[in-house]
N, C-alpha and C positions, 0 to 999 in steps of 0.2 A: 380423507380429510374433507371436512365440509366446506361449502363455498365461502362462508363467512370467515372460517378460520384461515384458508388460503389467502382470502383478501387481507386479512390482518398481517400475515407474514409478508406478503408482497408490499404492502404499505410500509412496513418497518424498514424492509431492505431498499426501498426507493429513497429514503431520506439519509443524509450524511450523518456520520457519528464523529466523535471527537478526532479521530485520526484523519478521517477523509473530508472533513469540512475544510474548503478552500479559503474561507475567510474573506479578506480584502480582495484576493484574486479570483473570486467566484465569476466575475464577468468574463474571465478568459474562456470559460466553457462555451460561451455564446459563439465562438469562432469555430468551434468544432463541428464535423459532420454529425449526422444522426445515426449513421448504420454502424454496426459492430466492426466489421472489417477495417473501414476507414478510421474508426477511433483507435483500433489496436495498431494500425499503421502509423498514425500520427505519434502515438505514444512511443513507439520504437525509435522515433527520430529524436527523442528528448533525453533518453537515458543510455548509460553505457554501463554494462555489468562489471563489477570491479574485478572478477576472476577471468573474464573473457576478453578483456581489452586486446591482448596479444593476437587474438584470432582476427582483429580488425586492424592490426598493425599500429595500435594506438598505445604508447606507453602511459602509465598512470602514476603520477607522483604520489608520495605519501600525503601531501596536502589535499590533494583531490580525493584520496581514499577516505577521508574524513566525512566526505559528503554522505557515505553509506550509513552513518550514524543518525541522519536526520529521520525523525519519526513521523511527523505530521505533513499532510498535503500542502498546507500553507507554506511551511518552511521549505519544503522541496520545491514548490513553485517560485519562492523567493530566490533560491539558488539557481534555478533554471534561468530566470530573468536577469540575474546577476551576470550570467554568461553570455546571454543573447536575449535582447528584449522583444524579439519578434513573436508573433502569434504562435499558438501551440501546434499549428499545422505545418510549420516550417521545419524541415528536418535540419538539425543542428550539424555543424561540423563536429568531428569526433572530439576534438579539443575542447569544444564548447558544450559538450553534453555533460549532464549531471550524473555522478557515479552513484550506483545503487546495486541492489541484488534483486533477486526474484520478488521478494516482498514489496519492494519499491514499484516495480512494474505492476504487480497486482493491485496495490493500493491506488495507484494512479488510475489504473484501469476501471476499478470499482468506483471511484470518485467521478470519473468522467461519465460512466454509464449512469450512475444515478442522477447526474446533473441532466442527462438527456431523458430522464423518465423511466429507465430501466430499473427493475428490481435486481440488485446485484450484491454479491458478497465475497469476501476473501476466503479461501480455504487453505489450511496449512497441512502439509503431508509429506509425500515422497514421490518422486519421479523415477520411472523405470527407464528413461530414454536417454541417460547421460553416460552411463557406464554399465556395461554387459554384466549382468548377474547381480547388480545392486539397485537399491531404491535409495536415491539421494534426497536429502533434506530439500525440500521445494515448497513453493507457493503458487497457486493459480487462482483465477477469478471465476466466479459462476454467475451467469444472468439467466433470468427467467425468460424463456422463449414462449410468448403467448401463443404463437400459431401452433407449435408442437407440444404445448403443455408440459414442458420440462425444464429443468436446469441444465444449461450448457456450459461446460467447463472451457475455459479460454487461457492459453498460455501466451500473454502478450510479449513475453520475452523473446519468443522464437521468431525472429526476423529471417530474411533469407540466408544470411550468413550462418546464423545458428542452426538453422534447419539443415544446411549442408554439413556443418561441423559435427553435429549430433546424428546425422543420417535419419532424420525425422521421416517416418513413413506414414504419418497420419496428418490430418488437418489440425494445426494448433489452435484453430477457432472452434474446434469441438473435439476436445481431447477425450479419447476413450477412458472409461473409468478403471480399466485394468492397467493403463499406462501412467495414470497419475492416481495414487491411493491416498485418500484422505487419511489422517492419522488414525482416526477410529477403525477404518477398514484394514490398516496395517496390523493395528493391535489384535483385531479379531482373527485374522488370518494366522498370525503367530500363535495365538492361544489354541487355534484349532490344529496346530501343528503342520499347517500348510505351507508355512514360510519360516525361515530362520530369522529371529530378531537381529542377528549379528549383520545382516545384509541391509539393514535399515539404519541410516545416519549420515555422516559426512567426515571425510578425512579419517582421523583415527578415532572418532567418536561414534558410537553405535550401541544398539542393544535395547533392552526393555526401558531403561531409564530414559533413553532419547525418545523413543516413541511415545513414552507417557508424557514427556514435556511437550511434544507436539500436540498431543490430544488437549492439554490445557491451552495451548496458543490457539488452537482451532476453536475451542469454546469461547476464548476472548474475541476471536475474529467473528464468530457468529453472533456476538453481542457488539459488533462494530468497534471493537478495541483491537486494531490490527498492529500487533507489537513487532519490534525487530526480532528476527529469528534467534537472537542471542540474548534477549531479555529473559530474566529469571525472576519468579515470584511464586508466593503461595506454596502449594503442595507439589510443585515440580520436583522430582527426585534429584538428589545431589549427582553431580557428573560421576559415572562410573559406579554409582552404587547399586547393590542388589535389592531388588524390591521384595519386602516380606508378603506374607499371605494376605494380610489386610489391605496392603497397597494394591496387590494384583486384583483382588475382588472390586476395590474402589475404582480402579481404571477400567474394569470390566463394565461397570455401570456407566461411567463417564463416556468411554467409547461407543457404547450402544446409543446413547443419546445423540451423538454427533453423526452416527450413520444415517439417521432419518431426521434431520433437523426441523423439518416442516412439521412432522407428526409430533415431534417432542418440543416444539417451540416454547410452550409454557414451562416445561420443566428446565430446559436450558436457561431460560431467563431467570427462573427461581434459583437454580443451582449457582449461577454466576453471581448472585448477590452475596454468597458466602465469602469470608475472608480468605478461604483456601483457594479460591479460583478467581475472584475479582482483581483486576489490575489495581494495585495500590498507587498512592501518589508518588512513591519512590520504588524503582525496581533496580536489580543488579544487572549491569551491562557486562556479560561474561567476556566479551572481546576486550573492552576497555578496562576491564577488571576493577569497576568502581560502581558505586551506587549513583543513580541518576533520577533526577525528577522528571516525571512523565510530562 
């Protein structure tokens, strides 16, 4: 990639998008440290994963679970401050943390890194470190490490408790790319017969249709529209559906674009403009089973 093209890519990912814009809460970023490890540590003290609360000994009420439906950083920050108006570097008590999932950790991480001048982006795919033999639906962040001239993946969700819980044997601040597979890599591995699509998903949902849906979510995230993991729109396959030959070839093309998003930057931006991929004003929330305005 040429130097000018690389500069264009990095400039794009230094700026907030619709989901990562803190709006009226932008000044909160000023209190954050500048280095990635400290930012990730501060972030871990703000949120609590809706499915992992028991590991912390913290019960999560149905009312609190509703916080996991918040999409944008400004709304998430609003809820964080509703619970505790302290600065972002203060670790909240468990009962005062905002509930989210991996996507919320990732979105806040990316927003914080961008505010500190880093080029950063969210990636949707699958983690190999939660359940043996399976790749579970997951999100991580990437930031451009200028010294090393590479994108580094960060799983900000992995605090000390979760590192022990999941027996993490790598640095979550530099996740190996065979431990987290972006959706496009997962698709390619399955197409080559090197992995079984059945092991990619979450709970009782898995297979080609699930991987394809995450390819679309990853393309949206690369266009700075980091949606909820259960938001559905466009050409995402229906739950449990079998993909026909035309769909398989279509997702071959889309997956290939996401596997090298810098080299394919222009095409990713152009493809995203289509109604089949672009996040519309209204999406279907598959958890809440209703259409919602973005």
